[in-house]
N, C-alpha and C positions, 0 to 999 in steps of 0.2 A: 470600593476597596482599592485604595491607592497603594502603589508600591513604595516601600520604604527605601531609603538611599542605600542601605547595606545589603539589600536583596535584589538580585537581578529579576527582570520581569517574568521570565519563564518559571523560575523557582517560586516567585510570588504567586503566579497562577496556580501552581500545584499545591501551594500551602493554603491559599485563600478560597479556592473554588474546587469543585469536583472534577474539573477538566484535567486530563493527563496529557503527556506528550511522549513521543518516541523519537529516536534518532533515525533519520531516513538514510541509513547506511549501515554496513557491517564493518566499516573501518574502525579499528580498535581505538585509535587516538581520538577520533571524533566521538565515538561512543563513550569513552571515559569522560570527555568534556560534558556530554549531554547528561550522563548520570550524575555528575557533580552538580548540575543545574536542575535536577529534578526529574529527568527522563526515567521512564519505567518500561521501556521496550525499544526494539529496533527492527529494521526491515532490510531485506536485500532482494535483488532481482538481477537479471542479466546486465542491465545498464550499470548498476552499482558495482557488480563484481568486475566487469571489464574496466571500469574507472579506477577501482582500488588496485587492480593488478597493474594497470599502466603506471600508476603513481608509485608503486612500490615493487616493481618487478624484480629488482635486484635482491630484495628480501625473500621473494617467493621462488626465485629460480633454483636454488639448491634443493628445496623440497620437491619442486616439480621434477627435477632430474632424478631425485631419489625414488620418486614414485615410478618413473619410467624404468629405472633399473630393477625395481621389485616387480614390475608388471610389464615384461618385455613385449607382450602382444596387445597392450592397451591401444585403443583407438584415440583419435583426437577428442572425441566426445567423452570417452571414459576419463581422459585426463582433465578435461574442462569440469566435469562433475566432481572429480576428486578435489579440485581447487574450490569449487562452490561449497562443497560439504565441509571442507576444512575451515574455510572462512566462517561458515555458519556455526560450526561447533564452538569455535573460539569466541565469537560474539555472544552466543547463547550462554557460555560459561560465565561471562562477565555479568549477565543478567540473572543468573540462577539464584543468588541470595534474595533478590526482589521477588522472584517467582515463589520461593519457599515462604517468605514472610507474608505474601498476599494470598497464599493458598491457591495459586494458579491463575488468579485474575490478571495479574501484571507480570512483568519480568520475562516476557516472551520475545523471541526473535521470529519474525515472519520470513519464511524462505519459500521461494517461488519454484513451481514445477517447470519443466521444459516448456517454453512458449510455443514450441511446434505442436504441442498436443491440444491446442485450444479447441479443436473440433472433435476430439476423441475422448469420450467419457472413460473408457476402460483403461487407456494408457494413463490418464490423469490419476485415476484411483490407484493403479498399480504403483506409480512413482511416488504418489503422496504417502502411501502406507510405508514405503521404504524410507522416505525422508523423515517421517514422523518417528522412526526408530533410532535416529542418530543422536538425538538429545531429548531430554525430558520436557523442555520448555519452549516448544515451537508452535507457531501457527503456520499451517501450510497454505500457501497462496495459490488460488485457482482463479482464472479469468471469469468474469461475469458474462460468459457466453452462454448460448443455449445448452451446449454439452457440459459446460462448467457447472451450471446449476444442478444438473442431474448428478454429476460427480460429487458436488458439495453435500447433497442430502445423504448419499451413501457413505461418505467419509465421516460425517457427523455421527451417523448411526454406528459406525465402527469405532467411535470414540476419539476421532481426530478433531482437534481445534483448528478450524479453518479460517481463512481470510479471503473473502471475495474481492478480488482486485480488478483492475481495468473496468471500473464502474464509474459512470458519469451521470446517471439518470435516476430519478425517483423510482421508476419501474424496475430497474435493475436492482436497486437497493431493497425494494420490497421482495422481489423474487429471491434474493439471497437470504433474507430473513425468514421467509416462508419455507425455503428449502431446509434451512437449519432447524426450524421448528419441527418439520416433518421428521428429520433425523433424530432430534431429541425425543420426540414423542415415541418413536419406535423403540429407542433405548429404554425409556421409562416403562413402556408397556411390558418389556421383557425383564424389568428389574435391574437393568444395567446402570452403573453410576454415571452421573453427569456433573457432580458438584465441582470438579476441578476443570471442567471444559469452559472455553472462552471463545466462542465464535465471534468474528468481527467482519465488518464490511467496509472496505476502503473506497470512499468517494474521492475521485481525483479532480478536485474542484478547479484547479488552475488549467487543467487540460480541456475542460469544457469551455472555459473562457478563450483558450487558444483557438479552439475549433470555430467558435462564433466569430472571432476576429478574422480568421481565415475566410469564412463565408462572406463577411462584410467586404473584404478586399476583392474576392473573386467576383462578387455580384455588384460591387459599387454601392453598397448600402451605407447611407449616411445616418449616423445616430450619435448621441452624446457619447464620446469615447469612455467617459467614466462609468457609464452604465454597463459596459461590457466587462468591467471588473467585478460586477456583482452577480453574474450568472451562476457561477459555481457555489457561491455563498448562499444564494437563494435556494438552490437545489438541496444543499446540505441542511439548511434550516427546515425545509419542508419535510425531507426524509426523517430528520430527527423528531419532528413533531408527530409524524405517523408512527414511528417506532415507540415513542412514549405512550401514545394513545392506545396502541394495540398490544403493548406489553411484550414485544419481541425480546428474546433473550440474547440476540446478537447486538453487539455494540458497534456504533459507527466510529470509523477512523477516517480522518480527512488527510488528503495528501496533495502533492503537486502545487507548491506555493509560488505565487506570482506577485502578491501584494500583501500588506500587513492586515488587511481586512479578513483575509482567509485564516488569520490567527485571531485578531482582536474581536471580530464579530461573532466568533463561535465560543468565546470564553464563557464559562458558566454551564455549558452542557456536560452531561455525564457521558463523555466521549473522550477519545484520544486523538491527537494530531501527530502525524509522522512528518517531522520537520527536518529538512536538510541542514547540515552543520552551518553552512554560510548564512542561511536565514536565521538560525538560532543566534548567531553572533549579532546579526543586524537587529533582531528583536531585543536582545539583551542590552544593546547600546542605544536603543530608541527611547523616546520620551512618551510613548504610547501608554496611556493609563490602563492598568490592569483592573478591569471591572467586568461584571457579568453583562453580556450583551446577547447571549444566545436567543433569549426570548423576545428581543427587539425585532419587529417585522421589517422586512426590506420595504423601502419606500414603494407604495403602489404605483407611483408614476414610472419608476424604473421597471417594475414588472410589466406594466401595460406596454411600455415602449418595446421591451424585449419580445413580448408575446406578439405584438403587432408586426414586427419586422423580421423575426427569425423563427421559421417553422421548427428548426431543430431545438430552439429553446423551449417551445411548447412540448415537443417530444420528450425533452429532458425533465421538464417541470411537472407535467401532468402525470399523475400516478398510473394512468393507463396509456401513457404516451407511446410505449413500445411493447409489443408482444415478445415473448422469449425467442421466437424464431427470427426476430428482427435485431436482437442484441448484437449479433456479430457484424451487422452492416451499418450500425450507427457510425457517423463520421469519426468521432473521438475514439471509438473502439478500434476502428480500422487503423487509424493513425498510430495509436499506442501499441497495438499488437505488431504492426510493422516495425516500429522502433525497437521493441523488445526482440523481435526476430533478427533484426539487423545487428543489434548488440550481441545477441547470442552467437550469430555467425562470426562476428568480430572476435569474440572470446575463443571460439573454436579455431579460428585462423591463428590466433596467438599461440595456441597449443601446437598447431601445425608448424609454426616457425621454430618451435623447440624440437619437435620430433623429426622434422624434415627441413632443416635450414635451407634458405634460398642460396644456392652457390654464387649467384651474381652479386650478393651482398657481402661475400667473404673475401673479396679481392681476387 
């Protein structure tokens, strides 16, 4: 299925295959570009919100000050979440026509709960239920931690479409799908509707590659450098095959792009890809042929090399490589949670600078 000259590669993918893509941001300009090129969803998290706010703070400053005026006792975190929710509501509104036409399968914005709650099931559930009420077309993002899987089941049971994020391994992806199935079965048993629900699991393919490269540097492991670009793709392909075999109703979403194979090698799968704007532009300007490759196996020589030299690749690739109690301590999980927490702290700090400006910076 080759791309015609008049159609960009991403739009060709959505027209010619069952593979969909999302915009990996809630930035409205970037989302409009993505929708024009076939996107059917979007996502946000503390990193994204902080990035958007830094880029367009002058546009947001009047609204932030208006909120402060209306809520004179608001805390820094209250203010941060007011911004997060407003960004989410506006992005969700752009996607709502797609949501309506697809009967809830597509047209959703994924919005992430407070990353500080990654160990606390009850706080995750409480905030997720609130976030789910701010727009009709949301997926609520929960980390694929031990507590997150427990929260996910409860939220699906309560009718929330979830997104298991901070996921890097086949075992995490299976746990997320199984938790969603338990929640769906509980709803079905009680005669509650599930038709419009759309649980997903986001495998952060590039971040697994990043972690293995970090291990190679730390331990002085020599391997074919090109092989390290395949680790996340291999995990996504294996998880996808298991999902199809077992008939899970959760769909896979891939994220964290580092190379074109994390797009091109997954084309043809009944899944979505959440692609940053910069990578969308690169893919659309590329000469990569749009054709179905999802069912093409990863070269066994690559898998053998990765298994031989990287214990953490085995833990990621083996469907029983991690027990739920170990999810929080996998290297990629710790690195990503720490980044999300740092970005969240940065966002709160930005709110502090509005509520309590540093006098040393005012001359």
